[in-house]
FIMAR-735580 format. One line per 4 residues: number of its first residue (from 1); their letters; for each residue y, x, z of C-alpha. Coordinates in Angstrom, 1 decimal. Layout:
REM FIMAR-735580
NUM) a) Y:X:Z ~ ...
REM end
This chain:
REM FIMAR-735580
1) mepr) 0.0:0.0:0.0 ~ 3.5:1.3:-0.8 ~ 5.4:2.5:2.2 ~ 8.6:1.3:3.9
5) vlvv) 11.2:4.1:3.6 ~ 14.0:4.6:6.1 ~ 16.8:6.4:4.1 ~ 19.1:8.2:6.6
9) slfa) 22.4:9.7:5.6 ~ 25.7:10.1:7.6 ~ 27.3:7.2:5.8 ~ 25.6:3.9:5.1
13) pysv) 26.2:2.4:1.7 ~ 27.8:-0.7:3.3 ~ 30.6:-1.3:5.8 ~ 32.3:-4.4:7.2
17) nfda) 35.8:-5.8:7.1 ~ 36.8:-8.2:9.8 ~ 39.9:-9.3:7.9 ~ 40.5:-9.1:4.2
21) gpkt) 44.1:-10.0:4.6 ~ 47.0:-7.5:4.7 ~ 47.6:-7.2:8.4 ~ 48.9:-4.3:10.5
25) pssg) 46.2:-1.8:11.5 ~ 45.0:-2.3:15.0 ~ 43.8:0.5:17.3 ~ 41.2:-1.8:18.6
29) ggas) 39.4:-1.9:15.2 ~ 38.3:-4.9:13.3 ~ 41.7:-6.4:12.5 ~ 42.4:-4.9:9.2
33) svhe) 40.6:-3.5:6.1 ~ 38.5:-0.4:6.2 ~ 41.0:1.6:4.3 ~ 44.0:0.4:6.4
37) rqig) 42.2:1.2:9.6 ~ 41.7:4.8:8.5 ~ 45.3:5.2:7.5 ~ 46.4:3.8:10.8
41) rsgs) 44.5:6.4:12.8 ~ 46.6:9.3:14.2 ~ 46.1:13.0:13.5 ~ 44.8:14.9:10.5
45) tgrs) 41.2:15.2:11.7 ~ 38.6:12.7:12.9 ~ 37.4:9.7:10.9 ~ 40.7:9.5:9.0
49) avwn) 39.8:12.8:7.4 ~ 37.2:11.0:5.3 ~ 40.0:9.1:3.7 ~ 42.7:11.8:3.4
53) grrs) 42.2:12.1:-0.3 ~ 42.6:8.3:-0.8 ~ 45.5:8.2:1.5 ~ 47.3:10.9:-0.4
57) smhr) 46.6:9.1:-3.7 ~ 48.2:6.0:-2.4 ~ 51.4:7.6:-1.3 ~ 51.8:10.4:-3.8
61) thtt) 54.2:10.0:-6.7 ~ 52.3:10.8:-9.8 ~ 53.6:12.5:-12.9 ~ 52.3:10.8:-16.0
65) plgr) 51.5:12.8:-19.2 ~ 54.7:11.4:-20.7 ~ 56.7:13.4:-18.1 ~ 57.9:10.4:-16.2
69) haep) 57.5:9.7:-12.5 ~ 55.6:6.6:-11.9 ~ 55.9:4.5:-8.8 ~ 53.3:5.2:-6.2
73) hsrr) 50.6:2.9:-7.4 ~ 48.9:0.6:-4.9 ~ 45.3:1.6:-5.3 ~ 42.6:-0.7:-4.2
77) rstf) 41.0:0.4:-0.9 ~ 38.0:2.6:-1.2 ~ 35.5:-0.3:-0.7 ~ 35.0:-3.5:-2.6
81) sina) 33.6:-6.7:-1.4 ~ 30.0:-7.8:-2.2 ~ 30.9:-11.2:-3.7 ~ 28.9:-13.6:-5.8
85) vkla) 30.9:-13.0:-9.0 ~ 29.7:-12.6:-12.6 ~ 30.2:-9.7:-14.9 ~ 30.7:-9.7:-18.7
89) pisr) 27.4:-9.2:-20.6 ~ 26.6:-5.6:-21.4 ~ 26.6:-5.3:-25.2 ~ 28.2:-2.9:-27.7
93) nssk) 29.3:-5.9:-29.7 ~ 32.2:-8.0:-28.6 ~ 31.3:-11.5:-27.6 ~ 32.2:-14.2:-30.1
97) tsdg) 33.5:-17.8:-29.6 ~ 31.8:-20.7:-31.2 ~ 34.2:-20.6:-34.1 ~ 33.5:-17.0:-34.8
101) gnat) 36.6:-15.6:-33.1 ~ 36.6:-13.0:-30.4 ~ 36.3:-14.2:-26.8 ~ 39.4:-13.7:-24.7
105) spcd) 37.8:-13.2:-21.4 ~ 39.5:-10.3:-19.4 ~ 36.1:-8.9:-18.9 ~ 35.9:-8.1:-22.6
109) kpga) 38.9:-5.9:-22.6 ~ 39.1:-2.1:-22.1 ~ 39.6:-1.2:-18.5 ~ 37.9:-4.3:-17.2
113) yltp) 34.3:-3.0:-17.3 ~ 32.3:-4.0:-14.2 ~ 35.4:-5.7:-12.9 ~ 34.8:-9.1:-11.3
117) cneg) 36.8:-11.7:-13.3 ~ 37.7:-13.8:-10.3 ~ 38.3:-11.1:-7.6 ~ 41.7:-10.7:-6.1
121) dgad) 41.2:-9.1:-2.6 ~ 41.9:-12.4:-0.9 ~ 44.4:-13.7:-3.5 ~ 44.0:-17.0:-5.3
125) paea) 41.1:-16.6:-7.9 ~ 43.3:-17.9:-10.7 ~ 46.0:-15.4:-9.9 ~ 43.5:-12.6:-9.6
129) sneg) 42.1:-13.4:-13.0 ~ 45.5:-13.3:-14.5 ~ 46.3:-10.0:-12.8 ~ 43.0:-8.5:-14.0
133) aaaa) 43.7:-9.6:-17.6 ~ 47.1:-8.0:-17.4 ~ 45.7:-4.8:-16.0 ~ 43.2:-4.6:-18.7
137) dtsr) 45.6:-5.6:-21.5 ~ 44.8:-3.7:-24.7 ~ 48.2:-4.1:-26.4 ~ 49.1:-0.5:-25.7
141) itdk) 45.8:0.7:-27.0 ~ 45.6:-1.4:-30.2 ~ 49.2:-0.7:-31.1 ~ 49.9:2.5:-33.0
145) pgps) 49.7:5.1:-30.3 ~ 52.1:7.9:-29.5 ~ 51.1:11.5:-28.7 ~ 50.1:10.7:-25.1
149) qlay) 49.5:7.0:-25.3 ~ 45.9:6.9:-24.1 ~ 46.7:9.0:-21.0 ~ 49.5:6.6:-20.2
153) siee) 47.3:3.6:-20.7 ~ 44.7:5.1:-18.4 ~ 47.4:5.8:-15.8 ~ 48.3:2.1:-15.8
157) aaga) 44.7:0.9:-16.1 ~ 43.8:2.9:-13.0 ~ 45.3:0.1:-10.9 ~ 42.7:-2.3:-12.3
161) htps) 39.8:-3.1:-9.9 ~ 37.2:-1.0:-11.5 ~ 34.6:1.2:-9.9 ~ 34.9:5.0:-10.0
165) pntl) 32.8:7.1:-12.5 ~ 30.4:7.6:-9.6 ~ 30.1:3.8:-9.4 ~ 26.9:2.4:-7.9
169) dftr) 24.2:1.7:-10.4 ~ 24.1:-2.0:-10.2 ~ 22.4:-2.4:-13.6 ~ 19.1:-1.2:-12.3
173) klni) 19.3:-2.5:-8.7 ~ 16.9:-5.2:-7.8 ~ 18.4:-7.9:-5.7 ~ 17.3:-8.7:-2.2
177) dqmr) 15.4:-11.8:-3.1 ~ 13.2:-9.9:-5.5 ~ 12.5:-7.2:-2.9 ~ 11.6:-9.8:-0.3
181) ekqe) 9.3:-11.7:-2.7 ~ 7.6:-8.4:-3.6 ~ 7.0:-7.3:0.0 ~ 5.8:-10.7:1.1
185) rktg) 3.2:-10.7:-1.7 ~ 2.0:-7.3:-0.4 ~ 2.1:-7.8:3.3 ~ 1.9:-11.6:3.7
189) agkh) 4.9:-11.7:5.9 ~ 8.6:-11.9:5.4 ~ 10.9:-9.1:6.5 ~ 12.7:-11.3:9.0
193) grml) 9.4:-12.3:10.5 ~ 8.6:-8.6:11.1 ~ 12.1:-8.0:12.5 ~ 11.6:-10.9:14.9
197) hnkl) 8.2:-9.6:15.9 ~ 9.6:-6.1:16.6 ~ 12.5:-7.5:18.7 ~ 10.3:-10.0:20.6
201) tkae) 8.0:-7.1:21.7 ~ 11.0:-5.4:23.1 ~ 12.9:-8.4:24.5 ~ 12.7:-9.8:28.0
205) pdae) 9.8:-12.2:28.6 ~ 12.2:-15.2:28.9 ~ 14.3:-14.3:25.8 ~ 15.7:-17.4:24.3
209) vrqt) 14.7:-18.2:20.7 ~ 16.9:-20.6:18.8 ~ 16.9:-22.1:15.4 ~ 19.4:-21.4:12.7
213) ppgg) 22.2:-24.0:12.7 ~ 22.1:-26.6:9.9 ~ 23.3:-25.0:6.7 ~ 22.4:-21.6:8.0
217) wygs) 24.7:-18.9:9.4 ~ 26.8:-19.0:6.1 ~ 27.2:-22.7:6.4 ~ 28.2:-22.4:10.0
221) alat) 30.8:-19.8:9.2 ~ 32.2:-22.0:6.4 ~ 32.2:-25.1:8.6 ~ 34.3:-23.3:11.2
225) gads) 36.9:-22.4:8.7 ~ 36.0:-18.7:8.1 ~ 38.3:-17.7:5.3 ~ 36.6:-14.4:4.3
229) tlar) 36.3:-13.5:0.7 ~ 32.5:-13.6:0.9 ~ 32.5:-17.1:2.5 ~ 34.8:-18.5:-0.3
233) niaa) 32.6:-17.1:-3.0 ~ 29.5:-18.5:-1.4 ~ 31.1:-21.9:-1.2 ~ 32.1:-21.6:-4.9
237) avdd) 28.6:-20.6:-5.9 ~ 27.1:-23.6:-4.0 ~ 29.6:-25.9:-5.6 ~ 28.8:-24.5:-9.1
241) dgsg) 25.1:-25.3:-9.1 ~ 24.7:-27.7:-6.3 ~ 22.3:-25.6:-4.3 ~ 22.3:-22.7:-1.9
245) dmtp) 20.7:-20.4:-4.4 ~ 22.9:-17.9:-6.2 ~ 23.4:-18.2:-9.9 ~ 21.2:-15.5:-11.6
249) gpqi) 22.7:-12.9:-13.8 ~ 24.6:-9.5:-13.6 ~ 26.7:-9.3:-10.4 ~ 28.8:-6.8:-8.6
253) gtql) 26.4:-6.3:-5.8 ~ 23.1:-7.7:-4.9 ~ 22.3:-11.4:-4.9 ~ 22.7:-12.8:-1.4
257) pkep) 19.4:-13.7:0.2 ~ 18.3:-17.1:1.5 ~ 19.2:-17.6:5.2 ~ 16.7:-16.6:7.9
261) qttl) 14.9:-19.5:9.6 ~ 14.8:-18.3:13.2 ~ 16.7:-15.8:15.3 ~ 17.2:-14.4:18.8
265) tdav) 20.4:-15.2:20.7 ~ 20.9:-11.6:21.9 ~ 18.9:-9.6:19.4 ~ 18.9:-10.8:15.9
269) aaet) 22.0:-12.8:15.2 ~ 24.4:-12.8:18.2 ~ 27.4:-14.9:17.4 ~ 30.9:-13.4:17.1
273) ddpf) 34.2:-15.2:16.9 ~ 35.4:-12.7:14.3 ~ 34.2:-13.5:10.8 ~ 33.7:-10.5:8.6
277) tveh) 32.8:-9.5:5.1 ~ 30.4:-6.9:3.9 ~ 31.7:-4.2:1.6 ~ 30.4:-1.2:-0.3
281) lnvg) 31.5:2.0:1.3 ~ 32.6:4.2:-1.5 ~ 32.2:7.5:0.3 ~ 29.1:9.5:1.0
285) nigl) 26.3:10.3:-1.3 ~ 26.6:7.8:-4.2 ~ 24.1:9.8:-6.3 ~ 21.5:9.3:-3.6
289) fnav) 22.2:5.5:-3.5 ~ 21.8:5.3:-7.2 ~ 18.6:7.3:-7.2 ~ 17.0:5.2:-4.5
293) nasl) 18.0:1.9:-6.1 ~ 16.7:3.0:-9.5 ~ 13.3:3.5:-7.8 ~ 12.8:0.4:-5.7
297) dlfa) 9.4:-0.3:-7.3 ~ 8.1:2.7:-5.3 ~ 8.7:1.1:-1.9 ~ 7.4:-2.0:-0.1
301) ervw) 10.8:-1.9:1.5 ~ 13.7:0.5:2.2 ~ 16.3:0.5:4.9 ~ 19.5:2.4:4.9
305) igel) 20.6:4.0:8.2 ~ 24.0:5.5:8.6 ~ 27.6:5.3:10.0 ~ 30.0:2.6:8.8
309) gitt) 32.9:4.9:8.2 ~ 35.2:2.9:10.4 ~ 36.1:3.2:14.1 ~ 33.9:1.0:16.2
313) egws) 35.3:2.0:19.6 ~ 36.3:-1.1:21.5 ~ 33.7:-3.3:19.8 ~ 31.8:-5.5:22.2
317) eerk) 28.0:-5.5:22.2 ~ 28.0:-8.9:20.7 ~ 30.0:-7.7:17.7 ~ 27.8:-4.7:17.2
321) tavs) 24.7:-6.9:17.4 ~ 26.2:-9.4:14.9 ~ 27.1:-6.6:12.4 ~ 23.8:-4.9:12.8
325) nrll) 21.8:-8.1:12.3 ~ 23.7:-9.2:9.2 ~ 23.6:-5.8:7.6 ~ 19.9:-5.4:8.3
329) defe) 18.8:-8.9:7.3 ~ 20.9:-9.3:4.2 ~ 21.6:-5.7:3.0 ~ 18.7:-3.7:4.5
333) tlpv) 21.2:-1.5:6.3 ~ 21.0:-0.4:10.0 ~ 24.4:0.9:11.2 ~ 24.7:3.7:13.7
337) fvsd) 27.7:3.5:16.1 ~ 29.3:6.8:16.9 ~ 32.3:7.3:19.1 ~ 35.5:8.7:17.5
341) tefe) 35.4:11.9:19.6 ~ 31.8:12.6:18.5 ~ 32.6:11.8:14.9 ~ 35.6:14.1:14.8
345) ghys) 33.7:17.0:16.3 ~ 30.7:16.5:14.1 ~ 32.1:15.6:10.7 ~ 35.6:17.2:10.7
349) rfsk) 34.8:20.4:12.5 ~ 31.1:21.2:12.6 ~ 30.1:19.9:9.2 ~ 33.3:20.4:7.2
353) qliw) 34.7:23.6:8.8 ~ 31.4:25.4:9.5 ~ 28.4:24.3:7.5 ~ 30.0:23.2:4.2
357) pafh) 32.1:26.4:3.7 ~ 29.3:28.7:4.6 ~ 26.8:27.0:2.4 ~ 29.2:27.4:-0.5
361) yimp) 29.6:31.2:0.3 ~ 33.0:30.8:2.0 ~ 32.9:32.4:5.5 ~ 34.5:29.9:7.8
365) empq) 36.7:32.3:9.7 ~ 40.2:30.9:9.0 ~ 42.3:30.4:12.2 ~ 42.7:26.7:11.5
369) whgw) 38.9:26.1:11.2 ~ 37.3:25.0:14.5 ~ 33.6:24.7:13.5 ~ 32.7:27.6:15.7
373) eksa) 33.7:25.9:18.9 ~ 31.0:24.9:21.3 ~ 32.4:21.3:21.5 ~ 31.9:20.9:17.7
377) yeaa) 28.2:21.7:18.0 ~ 27.8:19.4:21.1 ~ 29.5:16.6:19.1 ~ 27.1:17.2:16.2
381) latc) 24.1:17.2:18.5 ~ 25.3:14.0:20.2 ~ 25.8:12.3:16.9 ~ 22.3:13.2:15.7
385) erfa) 20.8:11.9:18.9 ~ 22.5:8.6:18.3 ~ 20.9:8.5:14.9 ~ 17.5:9.5:16.3
389) driv) 17.7:6.7:18.9 ~ 18.6:4.2:16.2 ~ 15.7:5.3:14.1 ~ 13.3:4.9:17.0
393) diyr) 14.5:1.3:17.5 ~ 13.5:0.2:14.0 ~ 10.5:2.5:13.4 ~ 7.1:1.1:12.6
397) dgdi) 3.8:3.1:12.2 ~ 3.5:4.3:8.6 ~ 7.2:4.4:7.9 ~ 8.6:7.4:5.9
401) iwvn) 11.8:8.7:7.4 ~ 14.0:10.4:4.7 ~ 16.9:12.4:6.3 ~ 19.6:13.5:3.9
405) dyhl) 22.1:16.3:3.7 ~ 23.8:19.0:5.8 ~ 25.5:16.6:8.2 ~ 22.1:15.8:9.7
409) mllp) 20.3:19.1:9.7 ~ 19.7:18.8:13.4 ~ 18.1:15.4:13.1 ~ 14.5:16.0:12.0
413) klir) 13.6:17.9:15.1 ~ 15.1:15.2:17.3 ~ 13.1:12.5:15.5 ~ 9.9:14.7:15.9
417) erlp) 10.5:14.9:19.6 ~ 10.7:11.1:19.9 ~ 8.1:10.3:17.2 ~ 5.5:13.1:17.0
421) gaki) 3.3:11.4:14.4 ~ 6.1:10.2:12.1 ~ 6.3:11.1:8.4 ~ 9.6:12.9:8.0
425) gffl) 11.3:14.5:5.0 ~ 14.6:16.3:4.9 ~ 16.6:16.9:1.6 ~ 19.6:19.1:1.3
429) hipf) 22.0:18.0:-1.4 ~ 24.2:21.2:-1.4 ~ 23.2:24.8:-2.0 ~ 21.4:26.8:0.7
433) psse) 23.0:30.2:1.0 ~ 21.3:33.6:1.1 ~ 20.2:34.9:4.4 ~ 23.1:37.4:4.5
437) ifrc) 25.5:34.4:4.8 ~ 23.3:32.1:6.9 ~ 22.6:34.7:9.5 ~ 26.3:34.9:10.3
441) lhvr) 26.3:31.4:11.8 ~ 26.2:31.2:15.6 ~ 23.9:28.2:15.5 ~ 21.5:29.6:12.8
445) kell) 18.4:29.1:15.0 ~ 19.3:25.5:15.9 ~ 19.9:24.5:12.3 ~ 16.7:26.0:11.1
449) egml) 14.6:24.5:13.8 ~ 16.3:21.1:13.2 ~ 15.4:21.1:9.5 ~ 11.9:22.3:10.1
453) gadv) 11.1:19.3:12.3 ~ 10.3:17.6:9.0 ~ 7.0:17.6:7.1 ~ 8.8:18.5:3.9
457) vglq) 12.1:20.2:3.4 ~ 13.5:19.6:-0.1 ~ 16.1:21.7:-1.9 ~ 17.5:21.5:-5.4
461) tfsy) 16.6:24.8:-7.1 ~ 14.1:27.6:-6.7 ~ 16.8:29.9:-5.6 ~ 17.8:27.7:-2.7
465) krhl) 14.1:27.3:-1.8 ~ 13.6:31.1:-1.7 ~ 16.8:31.5:0.4 ~ 15.5:29.1:3.0
469) iqta) 12.0:30.7:3.3 ~ 13.4:34.2:3.6 ~ 16.0:33.1:6.1 ~ 13.5:31.4:8.3
473) krvl) 11.2:34.3:8.2 ~ 14.0:36.7:9.4 ~ 15.6:34.4:12.0 ~ 12.6:32.6:13.4
477) gvtg) 9.9:35.1:12.8 ~ 7.6:32.6:11.2 ~ 5.1:33.1:8.5 ~ 6.2:32.2:5.0
481) spsg) 4.6:31.6:1.6 ~ 5.7:30.2:-1.7 ~ 4.7:26.8:-0.6 ~ 6.6:26.7:2.7
485) ltld) 6.6:27.9:6.3 ~ 3.9:28.0:9.0 ~ 5.1:27.0:12.5 ~ 3.2:26.6:15.8
489) rghv) 2.8:22.9:15.1 ~ 1.6:23.4:11.6 ~ 2.7:24.0:8.0 ~ 6.1:22.7:6.7
493) vvgq) 6.3:22.3:2.9 ~ 9.5:23.7:1.3 ~ 9.8:22.2:-2.1 ~ 12.1:22.3:-5.1
497) yamg) 13.3:18.8:-6.4 ~ 15.8:18.5:-9.2 ~ 17.8:15.3:-8.5 ~ 18.9:13.4:-11.6
501) ldpv) 20.5:10.1:-12.5 ~ 19.1:6.9:-14.1 ~ 19.3:7.4:-17.9 ~ 18.6:3.8:-18.7
505) gveg) 21.4:2.6:-16.4 ~ 24.0:5.0:-17.9 ~ 23.0:4.2:-21.4 ~ 23.3:0.5:-20.6
509) kwsn) 26.9:1.0:-19.5 ~ 27.6:3.3:-22.4 ~ 26.5:0.5:-24.8 ~ 29.3:-1.8:-23.6
513) atvg) 31.6:-3.0:-26.3 ~ 34.7:-1.8:-24.3 ~ 33.3:1.8:-24.3 ~ 32.8:1.5:-28.1
517) elie) 36.4:0.4:-28.7 ~ 37.7:3.3:-26.6 ~ 35.6:5.8:-28.4 ~ 37.0:4.6:-31.7
521) flne) 40.5:4.9:-30.3 ~ 40.0:8.4:-29.0 ~ 38.4:9.6:-32.3 ~ 41.5:8.3:-34.1
525) kysg) 44.0:9.6:-31.6 ~ 42.5:13.1:-31.6 ~ 41.6:13.2:-35.3 ~ 42.0:16.8:-36.5
529) kyll) 42.0:18.1:-32.9 ~ 39.5:19.5:-30.4 ~ 39.0:17.5:-27.2 ~ 37.8:19.3:-24.1
533) vgrd) 36.9:17.3:-21.0 ~ 36.4:18.1:-17.3 ~ 35.9:16.0:-14.2 ~ 35.8:17.7:-10.7
537) kldh) 37.0:17.2:-7.2 ~ 40.2:19.1:-6.6 ~ 38.8:21.6:-4.0 ~ 38.2:25.3:-4.1
541) vkgv) 34.5:25.4:-4.9 ~ 34.8:23.2:-8.0 ~ 36.6:25.9:-9.9 ~ 39.4:23.7:-11.4
545) rqkl) 41.9:26.5:-11.3 ~ 39.4:29.0:-12.8 ~ 38.8:26.5:-15.6 ~ 42.5:26.2:-16.4
549) lgye) 43.0:30.0:-16.3 ~ 40.1:30.4:-18.7 ~ 41.6:27.8:-21.0 ~ 44.9:29.5:-20.9
553) cfle) 43.2:32.8:-21.8 ~ 41.5:31.0:-24.7 ~ 44.8:29.7:-26.1 ~ 46.4:33.1:-25.8
557) anpe) 43.5:34.9:-27.5 ~ 43.1:32.2:-30.2 ~ 46.6:31.1:-31.3 ~ 45.1:29.1:-34.2
561) fagk) 43.7:26.7:-31.7 ~ 46.8:26.4:-29.6 ~ 48.3:23.4:-31.5 ~ 45.1:21.5:-32.0
565) tvlt) 43.1:21.7:-28.7 ~ 43.6:19.3:-25.7 ~ 41.9:19.7:-22.3 ~ 41.7:16.4:-20.4
569) qial) 41.0:17.2:-16.8 ~ 40.2:14.5:-14.2 ~ 40.8:15.9:-10.7 ~ 39.4:13.6:-8.0
573) ttae) 41.5:13.5:-4.9 ~ 40.1:15.1:-1.7 ~ 41.4:16.2:1.7 ~ 45.0:17.4:1.4
577) hnel) 44.3:20.9:2.8 ~ 41.7:21.4:0.1 ~ 44.2:20.4:-2.6 ~ 46.9:22.7:-1.2
581) qvqv) 44.4:25.6:-1.3 ~ 43.5:25.1:-4.9 ~ 47.1:25.0:-6.3 ~ 46.5:24.1:-9.9
585) mdvv) 49.7:22.4:-11.0 ~ 51.5:25.7:-11.6 ~ 48.8:26.6:-14.2 ~ 49.0:23.2:-15.8
589) nrin) 52.8:23.4:-16.1 ~ 52.7:26.9:-17.4 ~ 50.1:26.0:-20.2 ~ 52.0:22.9:-21.2
593) skfg) 55.3:24.8:-21.3 ~ 53.9:27.8:-23.2 ~ 51.8:26.0:-25.8 ~ 53.0:22.4:-25.8
597) nieh) 55.8:20.7:-27.6 ~ 57.1:17.1:-28.1 ~ 54.1:16.2:-30.3 ~ 51.4:18.1:-28.5
601) qpvv) 50.3:18.5:-24.9 ~ 47.5:21.1:-24.3 ~ 46.6:19.8:-20.8 ~ 46.3:16.1:-19.8
605) ffhk) 45.9:16.2:-16.1 ~ 44.9:13.2:-14.0 ~ 45.1:13.6:-10.2 ~ 42.9:10.6:-9.6
609) dipy) 39.9:8.8:-11.0 ~ 39.9:6.6:-14.1 ~ 37.9:3.4:-14.9 ~ 34.2:4.1:-15.7
613) sqyl) 34.5:2.7:-19.3 ~ 37.3:5.1:-20.1 ~ 35.4:8.0:-18.4 ~ 32.3:7.3:-20.6
617) alls) 34.5:7.1:-23.7 ~ 36.0:10.5:-22.9 ~ 32.6:12.0:-22.5 ~ 31.5:10.5:-25.8
621) aada) 34.5:11.7:-27.8 ~ 34.6:15.2:-26.4 ~ 34.0:18.3:-28.5 ~ 32.9:20.1:-25.3
625) mvit) 32.7:19.6:-21.6 ~ 33.7:22.5:-19.3 ~ 32.3:22.8:-15.7 ~ 33.2:26.0:-13.9
629) slrd) 32.2:25.3:-10.3 ~ 32.1:28.4:-8.1 ~ 29.1:27.0:-6.2 ~ 27.5:23.6:-6.6
633) gmnl) 24.3:21.6:-6.3 ~ 23.0:19.3:-9.0 ~ 26.1:18.4:-11.0 ~ 25.3:15.0:-12.3
637) tshe) 28.5:14.8:-14.3 ~ 26.8:17.1:-16.8 ~ 23.9:14.7:-17.0 ~ 26.2:11.8:-17.8
641) yvic) 27.9:14.0:-20.5 ~ 24.5:14.7:-22.2 ~ 23.6:11.0:-22.3 ~ 27.0:10.1:-23.8
645) qrek) 26.7:12.7:-26.5 ~ 23.7:11.2:-28.1 ~ 25.8:10.6:-31.3 ~ 28.1:13.7:-31.4
649) kspl) 25.8:16.3:-29.8 ~ 28.7:18.4:-28.6 ~ 27.9:21.5:-26.4 ~ 28.2:21.9:-22.7
653) vlse) 29.9:24.9:-21.0 ~ 28.4:25.2:-17.5 ~ 28.8:27.6:-14.6 ~ 25.8:29.8:-13.8
657) fvgt) 26.3:28.9:-10.1 ~ 25.6:25.1:-10.6 ~ 22.2:24.0:-9.6 ~ 21.8:22.1:-12.8
661) ygsf) 22.2:25.3:-14.9 ~ 18.7:26.6:-14.2 ~ 17.0:23.3:-15.0 ~ 18.7:23.1:-18.5
665) ngga) 16.6:26.0:-19.8 ~ 19.3:27.6:-21.9 ~ 20.7:24.4:-23.4 ~ 24.1:24.9:-21.9
669) lgvn) 26.6:27.8:-22.5 ~ 26.5:29.6:-19.2 ~ 29.6:31.3:-17.8 ~ 30.6:33.2:-14.7
673) pmdt) 33.5:31.1:-13.4 ~ 35.3:34.1:-11.9 ~ 35.5:35.7:-15.4 ~ 38.4:34.0:-17.3
677) raia) 37.6:35.9:-20.5 ~ 34.0:34.7:-20.4 ~ 35.3:31.1:-20.0 ~ 37.6:31.6:-22.9
681) qaik) 34.8:33.0:-25.1 ~ 32.5:30.1:-24.2 ~ 35.1:27.5:-25.1 ~ 35.5:29.2:-28.5
685) dalv) 31.8:29.4:-29.0 ~ 31.5:25.7:-28.2 ~ 34.2:24.7:-30.7 ~ 32.9:26.8:-33.6
689) msde) 29.2:26.2:-33.0 ~ 27.2:25.1:-36.1 ~ 25.7:21.6:-36.2 ~ 22.2:23.0:-36.2
693) ekla) 22.8:24.9:-33.0 ~ 24.5:21.9:-31.4 ~ 21.5:19.7:-32.2 ~ 19.0:22.2:-30.8
697) rwnl) 20.9:22.8:-27.6 ~ 21.5:19.0:-27.1 ~ 17.8:18.3:-27.5 ~ 17.0:20.8:-24.7
701) lhrq) 19.6:19.2:-22.5 ~ 18.5:15.6:-23.2 ~ 14.9:16.4:-22.6 ~ 15.7:17.8:-19.1
705) vltn) 17.9:14.8:-18.3 ~ 15.1:12.4:-19.1 ~ 12.5:14.5:-17.3 ~ 14.5:15.1:-14.1
709) sass) 15.5:11.5:-13.7 ~ 16.4:9.7:-10.5 ~ 13.1:7.9:-10.3 ~ 11.0:11.1:-10.8
713) fvss) 13.1:12.8:-8.1 ~ 12.5:10.1:-5.6 ~ 8.8:9.6:-6.5 ~ 7.9:13.3:-6.2
717) fisd) 9.7:13.7:-2.9 ~ 8.3:10.6:-1.2 ~ 4.8:11.5:-2.5 ~ 5.0:15.1:-1.1
721) iesa) 6.1:13.7:2.3 ~ 2.9:11.6:2.4 ~ 0.6:14.3:1.2 ~ 2.1:17.0:3.5
725) haea) 1.8:14.7:6.5 ~ -1.8:13.8:5.7 ~ -2.6:17.5:5.3 ~ -1.0:18.3:8.7
729) erh) -3.0:15.5:10.4 ~ -6.3:16.9:9.0 ~ -5.5:20.3:10.7
REM end
């Protein structure tokens, strides 16, 4: 029988919003939106640091490619509600009306891809629809464009409510009802029944069991006048078809499940006077979320476990219970409640100022970094203990516990101490450094012992695997082999697993008619020119400055390309201190001043994200993509580029220090990102490459993207956890 998998990461994929309206942030929490609560917190560290990039993007005055200063645009908060709203059908052909004309739905227009047609963040649905149509208006695109018209259109369209390029892969996601039906067929019992059984076994003997109110908990909330966005959409869906079932078809999130039939007063669905909506939390490991949701047929059930990304101090036990029960029952998510002090020490100091820099070969010794402090480690340990206790609460025999990423390196050992017979896997989504770097950390032993509490430790490349085995042998004195490490309690498998994306899902989005229209526009706009594309976070290790310096060197060495080459760089916002360290705008301005004129701009720079449809169009129209990360894991942007290049077959320039580089088997043009002349030469080689070489290289890349897909990654890792645990039990 297929297992239940507990997927553990620092941030859960969902959060809650106790008030969708624009109210003043409250220090007590729960009175405003997720994003507003983070902005309202004081200080530059702590939980607000998660949102620093988005906060700066809201209040920064942007310079458009036309040289004008735009008003600080009001960007939608970093989460979006899981509402029962329909999306436009995915098809490369525009929908037609009965009389043969083009449909005029705002969902059919560029910039409206994956945008709910009736969503307005609490506004009137009709007004929201009009605003969405205005944001996605194509008049500027279909009119005869000027030299920088597309960039200006993208700048304006960024205000539309569209997901980021790392948007969650809803196309492949099975809804909750389908998952529930599948597991009931296999186990003969519904999930809620098993939840109830687990809670009853732990509850007091006289615990009171009560029936769901007439109309279910949703009906009860609606009857009491709850005005949440989710409640209004549920009411609208019921009115549309006259039943409590959701209308089938593509939707923003998952279909909402049928209401549970029984519950416990104090355990399963404690009431709260504060209505709330459930929202996607658009931080954390989106690639992991997509990979797991593309592989749901591998599990009998999966449960997400993680922090909500909002302050929960001051929450009553009733509120915590209500939030936990709804997220677990409807969204298969179990929240972990961490105090603000613990979160600040763990995330902002221990994880971000110690582990992350060191694992990217930056020694964390700057005076403003406090990851070395004893209190930072103690906060990290306390946070992981809260995670471990939460996992024990929901654990059932046979569950697979999958712990993810560097924030939770201490967690596998804590789980092993509480659940000695559990199946535990740990996967690191960032590089693992060489022993010469790792041995400098003052908590090196604790980190290694924490990771090796798992049955399987997964890394992204063979080099990272070798680094871990050598480091553990030197620091812990254990026996190592190519397959893993031998500890006192048994053998721990150390494996290499190349994480990928869902090719079918990306191709489905690429086939949308909006993307096709934008590709045609870009091809016309840049006719006779070479288009280079890049998309990176604006931090030091992503090498954006090195890329720009290499591009500048290319233009200087090849003046014949100066007037007909454009680099479109999308720079995703991050923490403000990271952006200050990178300092790229001086290079952008210098290139545009030196090689640009009134008709030509060599660098089009976006200090924010763009809608996914426009992002896919840029990848498709590019003559080359340039990725110059100084150190990186599996860069899935390169995978998206390969899929989008199925028609043009343009080459990929890729840093040798990206985990993806080794798996591409020579299909990409490798560069040392610290060598600007090498970057310049690689750009020229990409632009003058013959069609035969382009085809041969793209075939290599495409084969690896299909082989190292999201589903194969999840399948191999879960399978190895089960086999490694079984082998350990035999010995």
